[in-house]
C-alpha positions in Angstrom: 0.0 0.1 0.0 1.4 3.5 -0.9 0.6 7.0 0.4 1.2 10.3 -1.1 3.3 12.8 1.0 3.0 16.5 0.9 5.4 16.6 -2.3 3.1 14.4 -4.4 5.5 11.5 -4.6 4.5 8.1 -3.7 6.1 6.3 -0.6 5.6 2.9 0.9 3.6 2.6 4.1 5.2 0.6 6.8 3.0 -1.4 9.1 3.7 -2.0 12.6 4.0 -5.9 13.2 0.9 -7.4 14.9 1.3 -8.0 18.7 4.2 -5.6 19.1 2.2 -3.3 21.5 -0.4 -4.2 24.2 -3.0 -2.0 25.9 -2.9 -2.2 29.7 -6.5 -3.0 31.2 -5.5 -1.2 34.3 -4.2 2.3 33.1 -5.1 2.0 29.3 -1.3 2.9 28.6 0.0 1.5 25.2 2.9 -0.9 26.3 5.7 -2.4 24.4 5.1 -6.2 24.8 8.7 -7.1 25.2 8.9 -4.5 28.1 5.9 -6.0 29.6 7.3 -9.5 29.4 10.7 -8.4 30.9 8.6 -6.6 33.8 7.2 -10.2 34.7 3.9 -9.5 32.9 3.3 -6.2 34.8 2.5 -3.0 33.4 5.6 -0.6 33.6 3.2 2.4 34.1 0.7 1.0 36.8 1.9 -2.4 37.9 -1.3 -4.2 36.5 -0.8 -7.8 36.1 -1.4 -9.2 32.7 -2.1 -13.0 31.9 0.9 -15.1 32.3 1.1 -18.2 29.8 2.1 -21.5 31.5 5.5 -21.5 29.3 6.5 -18.0 30.4 5.6 -19.0 34.1 7.9 -22.0 33.9 10.7 -19.7 32.6 10.1 -17.3 35.3 10.3 -19.9 38.1 12.8 -22.4 36.9 16.5 -22.7 36.2 16.9 -22.1 32.5 16.3 -25.1 30.2 15.8 -27.2 33.3 12.0 -28.2 32.8 11.1 -31.6 31.7 7.5 -31.9 31.0 5.6 -35.2 32.1 2.5 -37.0 31.0 2.3 -35.5 27.5 0.5 -38.6 26.3 -2.6 -37.9 28.6 -4.9 -36.4 26.2 -8.6 -35.1 26.6 -11.4 -37.3 25.2 -15.1 -36.6 24.5 -16.9 -39.2 26.5 -20.3 -37.5 26.0 -20.0 -36.4 22.4 -20.8 -33.0 23.7 -22.0 -30.3 21.3 -23.0 -26.7 22.0 -22.0 -24.1 19.2 -19.4 -26.5 17.9 -18.3 -30.1 18.8 -16.1 -30.7 22.0 -13.5 -32.4 19.7 -13.4 -29.5 17.3 -13.1 -27.1 20.4 -10.2 -29.1 21.7 -8.4 -28.9 18.5 -8.9 -25.3 18.2 -7.8 -24.7 21.7 -4.6 -26.8 21.2 -3.7 -25.0 17.8 -4.3 -21.5 19.4 -2.3 -22.2 22.7 0.2 -24.9 21.8 -1.0 -26.8 24.9 -2.7 -30.2 24.8 -4.8 -29.3 27.7 -5.1 -26.6 30.6 -2.3 -28.3 32.8 1.4 -28.5 32.4 3.2 -30.9 34.8 6.9 -31.8 35.1 10.2 -31.8 37.0 12.6 -29.0 37.0 15.2 -27.0 39.0 14.8 -23.8 41.0 18.1 -22.4 42.1 19.6 -25.9 41.5 17.0 -27.7 43.7 14.8 -30.3 42.0 11.1 -30.0 42.2 7.8 -31.1 40.7 5.9 -28.2 39.1 2.2 -28.1 38.0 0.6 -25.1 36.3 -2.8 -24.4 34.7 -3.2 -22.2 31.9 -6.4 -20.0 31.6 -5.9 -19.6 27.9 -7.1 -23.1 27.4 -10.8 -23.4 27.8 -10.4 -20.8 30.7 -8.1 -23.2 32.7 -11.2 -25.3 33.3 -10.8 -28.7 35.0 -11.4 -31.7 32.7 -10.3 -35.3 33.2 -6.7 -34.5 32.1 -6.2 -31.7 34.4 -7.3 -33.8 37.3 -5.1 -36.8 36.2 -2.1 -34.6 35.6 -2.5 -32.9 39.1 -3.0 -36.2 40.9 0.0 -37.8 39.2 2.3 -34.7 40.0 1.3 -35.0 43.6 2.0 -38.8 43.6 5.3 -38.4 41.9 6.5 -35.7 44.2 5.4 -37.7 47.3 7.0 -40.8 46.1 10.4 -39.0 45.0 10.2 -36.8 48.2 10.4 -33.6 46.1 8.8 -30.3 46.8 5.6 -29.7 44.8 4.8 -26.2 43.5 1.3 -25.8 42.0 0.4 -22.5 40.1 -3.2 -22.2 39.3 -3.6 -19.8 36.5 -7.2 -20.7 35.9 -10.5 -19.0 36.2 -12.8 -21.8 35.3 -14.3 -24.5 37.2 -15.1 -28.1 36.0 -15.4 -28.6 32.5 -19.0 -29.3 31.6 -18.0 -31.1 28.4 -16.8 -34.1 30.0 -19.5 -34.7 32.5 
């Protein structure tokens, strides 16, 4: 797309890359996304807390490159054949593509300041962080693994949802 300047000559318009800036819900300031992320997902103007994705939370909490995700083979199912505006299977595929997660819970082992621990997080970006069978199973297994291994367990609830109605 081109635009005429005041001399009548044509010049190319340069677009701002999508997602470079974000508006703070707290103070309405326009904030450079990278600066917000470097501020641990807080607005540098008013300290409003932004949503923190599970993968970013892992990077904030654990030693670099120390997280080993567990139970990635536990996937959600559609036992009821649930349909509302779209089928539950389609909704799951859409959420998985959008978030890069298989479900709302991420579990694994990592190191915090050199100390081994089990970490479990829920992510509200995946169907509002609601608890389906996968979330319950992963949390249960994380608790059991931490207990069996005598490791500290850290659970970060980033969810806003309750039980997932799609699974009964």
